[in-house]
N, C-alpha and C positions, 0 to 999 in steps of 0.2 A: 626212125624209118630207115636209116642207113643200114643198120644191122639186119632188118627184115629183107632189105634189098639183096644184101650179101647172101643171106640164107636161101632166098628163092633162086638166086642165080646159081648157087651151088647145087641146090636140089634139082634144078632143071638142066644142069650142065650148060648153062648159058653165060655169056659175058655180061658184066654189069650194064654195059651200054647197048646190049642187043635190043632189037625191036620189041621182042616179047616182054622183056623185063620193063622197058620203058612204057609199053602199053599198059601193063598191069598197074604200074604206079601212076599212070595218067588217069586210068579209070577209077582207081581207088587211092586218092591223094592223101588220105590220113590213115593212121594206124587203126582207128576205130572202124573205118569203112573196109579196109583190107581184112582185118580180123573177122569181120562179119560177112565176107563175100561167100556167096553160095556157089555150088557146083555149076548151076545153070548160068550164073553171071560170068563165071570164069570161062566156060565153054564158048560164050559169045565173043570172046577175044580171039582174033585170027591167030591160029597156031596152037591154040589150047584145045585139046580133045578131052575125052573123059578121063584118060589115064593121067594126063598132066594136071587136070583140075583136081583130081584126088591127091596127087602128090603135093600140090600147093596147099590144099586144105590140111593135109597131114603135117606138113612143115609148119603151118601157122598154129596148129594145135600144140605141136612140140614147143614152139616159141613161147606160147602161153604157159605151158607146164614148167619150162625152164625159168621163166620169170617169177613164178610163185615161190614163196619162201618154203624151204624144205623142213624147217622146224619152227616151233613156236618160240618167239623171242623170250629171253630170260625175264626181262622186266620192261614194262612200257613206262618211260620216264617223261616223254614229251610228245606233242602231236606228230613230230617227224617220225618217231618210232612206230606210232600207229599207222601212219601213211605207208611206211616201208612194208609193214606187215599185211595191210589189206589192199593196197593199190593194185597189185598184179591180178587179183581176183575181181575187183569191183570197177576199176576205172573205165572199162570199155563195154560194160553190159548195156543192153538196150531197154531194159526195164529197171525200175527202181528196186533195189534190194536194201532192206533195213536189217542190219547185222548188229549184234551185241557181243562185246568182248566182256566176259565175266572174269573178274580179277579177285585174287585173294588179298590178304592184308598187306602184302609186300608188293602189290601191283604186278604179280606174275599172272599170266593168262591161265585160267582154269580151262576154259573152252571158248570157242567162237561159235555162235549160232545165228543162222538166218531166221529172223522173226517173221518177216513178211516180204513177199515179192509182189510188186504192184504193176502199174502200167508204165507208159513212156514218161509220165510226169508225176506220178504219185504212188507211194506205198502206204497203205492204210495200216496204222500201228496204234494199238491201244496199250496204255501203261500196264494193264492187267497181264497181257501176254509177256511183256518184257520182264516184269517182276515175278511172275509165276516161274519162269525159267531161272531167274537169278536166285530165288529162294530155294528151288530144287537143287541148284548146284552149290549152295552155301556160299554165294559170292559176297565179298565185303563191299565191292564197288563194281560199277560197270562203265564202259565207254560205248556209246552208241555211234554207229557209222552208217551212213547211207550214201548211195551214189546219185548223181544227176546225169542221166543219159545224154543230156544236151552238151555235157562237157564243162559247163559253167557251175562251179561249186557255190556260188553266191546263194545264201539261204533265202527261202521265201518266208512270208509272214507265217505260213502254216508250219514251216520248220521251226521257227522261233517259238511259236505257241506250243508246239509239241514238246520242245525241249523244256520249257517252263513247267508243263504238266508232268513230265518225267521226273524233273528235279523235285517237285512237290510230292509226288508219289514216293520217290526214294527217301525223302525226309520222313515220311510217315512210317515206312517199313524198315528204316534204318540201313538202307543200302544207298551209298552216295553215287550220284551220276557225276563222274569226273569230267566228262566232255561229251559233246556231240559233234562229230566231224562229218563234213560233206565232201565226198570225193568226186572230182571232175576228171577230165582228160589231162593227165600229167600235173595236176595241182589239187590242193585241198583247202578247205576252210574250217577252222576250229572255232566253234561258237564260244568256247571258254576264252580263247585268246582274244577274241573280239568283244568280250563283255556282253554276250547275248544270252547268258545263263542266269 
């Protein structure tokens, strides 16, 4: 939050302690709320007009772009590697996104693909869609990742059941599911690490 505060203060030519900066961070106390702020919500703050609201939104978009990895990691060796790769894109989304990382035999990422975009609380995923894409890309293995818009990465029973179905389907087609990770706000949960696969 501190770096966003500095970014907005610089963007708006304001001091960190100015009324405007303090009011923005009072109205939007978390990164998720601030990154999702609309032009209308910003204009409702005293001292923010249309131009400043657009400057703020542009600065926040820039912050998101700068946080995203610029290149695909060479190799994914552990859940922390996966977290670093996907978290800038997934951790503050307001709908569930189910993403697959398709890997070669050396665990290098072939590609990352969004399989499903759901609602606030669920992304409907069928193993058929996951493995159709994996076969098309000649993947040796996959890592499944989805976000929880609530910010809490604790898996639901549905998440655990889906993971088991994906592992079974992977065994049938010969493509190993290495992990299923759930991304929250600033934290993640690896179903493999917790023995839920």
